[in-house]
TORTIVO-996038 format. One record per residue (C-alpha): residue number from 1; residue in one letter; x, y, z. Coordinates in pm, whole numbers, plus 50000, padded with zeros to 5 digits. Layout:
BEGIN
num; residu; c1; c2; c3
NUM; A; X; Y; Z .
...
! end
This chain:
BEGIN
num; residu; c1; c2; c3
1; X; 08343; 58183; 18278 .
2; X; 08476; 58521; 18159 .
3; X; 08519; 58766; 18444 .
4; X; 08456; 58499; 18707 .
5; X; 08767; 58311; 18591 .
6; X; 08967; 58583; 18768 .
7; X; 08786; 58563; 19099 .
8; X; 08992; 58445; 19397 .
9; X; 09316; 58433; 19207 .
10; X; 09189; 58296; 18881 .
11; X; 09089; 57947; 18990 .
12; X; 08929; 57769; 18696 .
13; X; 08626; 57646; 18888 .
14; X; 08258; 57722; 18872 .
15; X; 08118; 57934; 19157 .
16; X; 07950; 57622; 19298 .
17; X; 08292; 57458; 19339 .
18; X; 08453; 57748; 19521 .
19; X; 08502; 57732; 19900 .
20; X; 08233; 57906; 20107 .
21; X; 08280; 58257; 20241 .
22; X; 08254; 58313; 20614 .
23; X; 08078; 58624; 20745 .
24; X; 08308; 58798; 20993 .
25; X; 08010; 58955; 21166 .
26; X; 07793; 58653; 21243 .
27; X; 08016; 58359; 21145 .
28; X; 07773; 58218; 20888 .
29; X; 07927; 58001; 20616 .
30; X; 07788; 58109; 20280 .
31; X; 07813; 57883; 19972 .
32; X; 08008; 58079; 19713 .
33; X; 07741; 58068; 19441 .
34; X; 07483; 58193; 19693 .
35; X; 07731; 58458; 19808 .
36; X; 07762; 58591; 19453 .
37; X; 07388; 58582; 19387 .
38; X; 07333; 58785; 19704 .
39; X; 07574; 59059; 19588 .
40; X; 07836; 58946; 19842 .
41; X; 07606; 59039; 20131 .
42; X; 07561; 58800; 20423 .
43; X; 07211; 58649; 20396 .
44; X; 07212; 58586; 20770 .
45; X; 07284; 58928; 20916 .
46; X; 07283; 59157; 20611 .
47; X; 07641; 59278; 20654 .
48; X; 07816; 59402; 20341 .
49; X; 08119; 59176; 20305 .
50; X; 08430; 59310; 20138 .
51; X; 08430; 59225; 19769 .
52; X; 08720; 59115; 19554 .
53; X; 08791; 59334; 19252 .
54; X; 08677; 59078; 18994 .
55; X; 08366; 58997; 19197 .
56; X; 08267; 59361; 19181 .
57; X; 08356; 59377; 18814 .
58; X; 08124; 59085; 18739 .
59; X; 07844; 59267; 18920 .
60; X; 07898; 59607; 18753 .
61; X; 08029; 59571; 18398 .
62; X; 07828; 59453; 18098 .
63; X; 07925; 59097; 18010 .
64; X; 08229; 59083; 17784 .
65; X; 08280; 59460; 17781 .
66; X; 08581; 59492; 18013 .
67; X; 08926; 59535; 17861 .
68; X; 09193; 59534; 18129 .
69; X; 09502; 59751; 18090 .
70; X; 09837; 59757; 18272 .
71; X; 09773; 59417; 18427 .
72; X; 10143; 59328; 18418 .
73; X; 10264; 59636; 18608 .
74; X; 10430; 59505; 18923 .
75; X; 10561; 59675; 19233 .
76; X; 10933; 59716; 19298 .
77; X; 11101; 59797; 19629 .
78; X; 11202; 60164; 19584 .
79; X; 11345; 60224; 19933 .
80; X; 11456; 59867; 20012 .
81; X; 11212; 59841; 20301 .
82; X; 11278; 59532; 20518 .
83; X; 11076; 59226; 20409 .
84; X; 10872; 59432; 20159 .
85; X; 10957; 59210; 19863 .
86; X; 10842; 58906; 20059 .
87; X; 10516; 59078; 20155 .
88; X; 10447; 59167; 19792 .
89; X; 10512; 58808; 19688 .
90; X; 10278; 58681; 19959 .
91; X; 10007; 58930; 19858 .
92; X; 10032; 58825; 19494 .
93; X; 09997; 58458; 19580 .
94; X; 09711; 58500; 19826 .
95; X; 09509; 58747; 19617 .
96; X; 09588; 58634; 19262 .
97; X; 09653; 58998; 19172 .
98; X; 09969; 59183; 19078 .
99; X; 09858; 59494; 19270 .
100; X; 09574; 59639; 19477 .
101; X; 09378; 59777; 19180 .
102; X; 09255; 59661; 18842 .
103; X; 09197; 59914; 18565 .
104; X; 09050; 59918; 18217 .
105; X; 08761; 60026; 18000 .
106; X; 08412; 59879; 18018 .
107; X; 08047; 59939; 17951 .
108; X; 07785; 59980; 18223 .
109; X; 07427; 59953; 18103 .
110; X; 07562; 60012; 17753 .
111; X; 07762; 60325; 17843 .
112; X; 08140; 60324; 17791 .
113; X; 08368; 60437; 18072 .
114; X; 08710; 60408; 18226 .
115; X; 08701; 60190; 18535 .
116; X; 08926; 60121; 18831 .
117; X; 08843; 59884; 19114 .
118; X; 09057; 59857; 19426 .
119; X; 09094; 59532; 19621 .
120; X; 09161; 59520; 19995 .
121; X; 09286; 59160; 19967 .
122; X; 09618; 59298; 19835 .
123; X; 09793; 59464; 20130 .
124; X; 09467; 59622; 20246 .
125; X; 09432; 59816; 19923 .
126; X; 09722; 60039; 20021 .
127; X; 09849; 60287; 19763 .
128; X; 10201; 60239; 19636 .
129; X; 10366; 60359; 19317 .
130; X; 10201; 60101; 19092 .
131; X; 09852; 60166; 19231 .
132; X; 09903; 60538; 19171 .
133; X; 10046; 60480; 18824 .
134; X; 09764; 60250; 18715 .
135; X; 09492; 60489; 18833 .
136; X; 09673; 60785; 18674 .
137; X; 09693; 60600; 18344 .
138; X; 09323; 60512; 18335 .
139; X; 09235; 60879; 18389 .
140; X; 09476; 60981; 18113 .
141; X; 09336; 60717; 17878 .
142; X; 08979; 60826; 17957 .
143; X; 09071; 61190; 17899 .
144; X; 09222; 61107; 17560 .
145; X; 08917; 60902; 17459 .
146; X; 08656; 61138; 17606 .
147; X; 08528; 60882; 17858 .
148; X; 08387; 60925; 18208 .
149; X; 08565; 60738; 18488 .
150; X; 08411; 60529; 18765 .
151; X; 08629; 60428; 19058 .
152; X; 08547; 60175; 19328 .
153; X; 08766; 60267; 19619 .
154; X; 08878; 60075; 19924 .
155; X; 09207; 60130; 20102 .
156; X; 09391; 60152; 20428 .
157; X; 09578; 60453; 20291 .
158; X; 09931; 60518; 20165 .
159; X; 10174; 60223; 20165 .
160; X; 10437; 60300; 20425 .
161; X; 10684; 60050; 20274 .
162; X; 10734; 60291; 19982 .
163; X; 10776; 60605; 20191 .
164; X; 10757; 60937; 20006 .
165; X; 10705; 60754; 19675 .
166; X; 10367; 60643; 19802 .
167; X; 10269; 60989; 19923 .
168; X; 10365; 61135; 19584 .
169; X; 10087; 60929; 19426 .
170; X; 09827; 61148; 19598 .
171; X; 09940; 61450; 19396 .
172; X; 09999; 61253; 19076 .
173; X; 09654; 61094; 19066 .
174; X; 09488; 61419; 19174 .
175; X; 09657; 61597; 18883 .
176; X; 09524; 61339; 18639 .
177; X; 09175; 61377; 18787 .
178; X; 09198; 61755; 18743 .
179; X; 09299; 61727; 18377 .
180; X; 09012; 61484; 18321 .
181; X; 08775; 61735; 18483 .
182; X; 08910; 62024; 18275 .
183; X; 08821; 61820; 17966 .
184; X; 08457; 61834; 18084 .
185; X; 08442; 61466; 18175 .
186; X; 08262; 61294; 18460 .
187; X; 08427; 61115; 18752 .
188; X; 08213; 60908; 18988 .
189; X; 08382; 60785; 19306 .
190; X; 08220; 60491; 19486 .
191; X; 08348; 60462; 19842 .
192; X; 08343; 60114; 19995 .
193; X; 08455; 59976; 20330 .
194; X; 08710; 60098; 20426 .
195; X; 08816; 60420; 20252 .
196; X; 09080; 60581; 20472 .
197; X; 09410; 60766; 20495 .
198; X; 09582; 60928; 20201 .
199; X; 09326; 60788; 19959 .
200; X; 09053; 60987; 20132 .
201; X; 09281; 61292; 20132 .
202; X; 09316; 61275; 19754 .
203; X; 09130; 61111; 19467 .
204; X; 08855; 60942; 19673 .
205; X; 08702; 61281; 19748 .
206; X; 08755; 61441; 19406 .
207; X; 08460; 61280; 19233 .
208; X; 08198; 61497; 19067 .
209; X; 07955; 61255; 19229 .
210; X; 08054; 61064; 19543 .
211; X; 07855; 60751; 19625 .
212; X; 07904; 60534; 19933 .
213; X; 07793; 60183; 20015 .
214; X; 07585; 60147; 20334 .
215; X; 07783; 60161; 20659 .
216; X; 08117; 60195; 20479 .
217; X; 08396; 60337; 20695 .
218; X; 08511; 60664; 20538 .
219; X; 08766; 60893; 20697 .
220; X; 09126; 61005; 20722 .
221; X; 09258; 60920; 21068 .
222; X; 09095; 60647; 21274 .
223; X; 08839; 60721; 21543 .
224; X; 09071; 60611; 21824 .
225; X; 09351; 60837; 21700 .
226; X; 09114; 61136; 21678 .
227; X; 08977; 61075; 22027 .
228; X; 09326; 61044; 22173 .
229; X; 09440; 61359; 21995 .
230; X; 09139; 61578; 22077 .
231; X; 09051; 61427; 22414 .
232; X; 08686; 61417; 22308 .
233; X; 08443; 61129; 22266 .
234; X; 08317; 61108; 21908 .
235; X; 07948; 61050; 21826 .
236; X; 07803; 60709; 21748 .
237; X; 07843; 60609; 21385 .
238; X; 08123; 60860; 21331 .
239; X; 08291; 60809; 20990 .
240; X; 08028; 60564; 20868 .
241; X; 07862; 60640; 20534 .
242; X; 07534; 60749; 20694 .
243; X; 07714; 61001; 20918 .
244; X; 07912; 61131; 20620 .
245; X; 07597; 61173; 20412 .
246; X; 07428; 61367; 20692 .
247; X; 07728; 61600; 20712 .
248; X; 07766; 61653; 20337 .
249; X; 08079; 61445; 20288 .
250; X; 07917; 61216; 20029 .
251; X; 07634; 61277; 19783 .
252; X; 07436; 60958; 19821 .
253; X; 07432; 60606; 19963 .
254; X; 07337; 60328; 19729 .
255; X; 07267; 59962; 19796 .
256; X; 07497; 59718; 19625 .
257; X; 07217; 59550; 19433 .
258; X; 07115; 59883; 19274 .
259; X; 07465; 60014; 19205 .
260; X; 07484; 59908; 18841 .
261; X; 07141; 60059; 18767 .
262; X; 07232; 60386; 18939 .
263; X; 07567; 60415; 18763 .
264; X; 07399; 60343; 18431 .
265; X; 07146; 60621; 18491 .
266; X; 07419; 60870; 18586 .
267; X; 07626; 60778; 18281 .
268; X; 07317; 60813; 18063 .
269; X; 07252; 61165; 18191 .
270; X; 07615; 61259; 18140 .
271; X; 07621; 61120; 17786 .
272; X; 07305; 61316; 17701 .
273; X; 07461; 61638; 17831 .
274; X; 07785; 61568; 17642 .
275; X; 07598; 61503; 17319 .
276; X; 07395; 61821; 17360 .
277; X; 07712; 62023; 17421 .
278; X; 07877; 61871; 17114 .
279; X; 07571; 61962; 16905 .
280; X; 07590; 62325; 17018 .
281; X; 07957; 62345; 16926 .
282; X; 07878; 62232; 16572 .
! end
């Protein structure tokens, strides 16, 4: 099964044997193999359902090309937050992951890259010390190997159970992104639903190219909080990908079924430019 062996916690079943997914928008039960074939989009109402990290990996990476790194890094309890250890244990068991992001190297349409994919099934994709460390390490590895980085981002923001240690990850990851950029390397950020909080205030918006999935929620504070703070009613569609594209917050919106093709094209252009630059230096 390869990548699909890791889906939904690594159950060793075929997609046809997996339980159906239920669309939260229309309630339709979708057979799992049909769900995968339809790019994890509800065939009834067309809503983009939230993807698991390994589901997205199977859709994006060339077969057999992904090498995962830092899989065994596990979260501690740095400030002894009440019940945090139990929540981590529950998240691990329910998601089959050790943290809210997987990282590694892969090929997309034949082009090598560093890759990180966040997963909202693990504590809503919140950023703690291990999430920050894993993403920092993939940028450092990519910088050392001269690779572009592609990040699929989804998160509720910083993880409050780790206090200031979580907030420090914003600066740490941003520093790694900057060093990667100074090396002349490409970073493509793909924003999925939702991308919010401290993630948006840091590495989510540092991509050289920022792509969003249709109707993805992208913002810092929530709409209700902004309205209560400002006393103003916000426009329809505020913080959705289409609104953000119109206001210059993202560079493009791409459908899920075309994402691999688009990323492959962008990587191809980048590789051509890099090769040309290397030729001039010689």
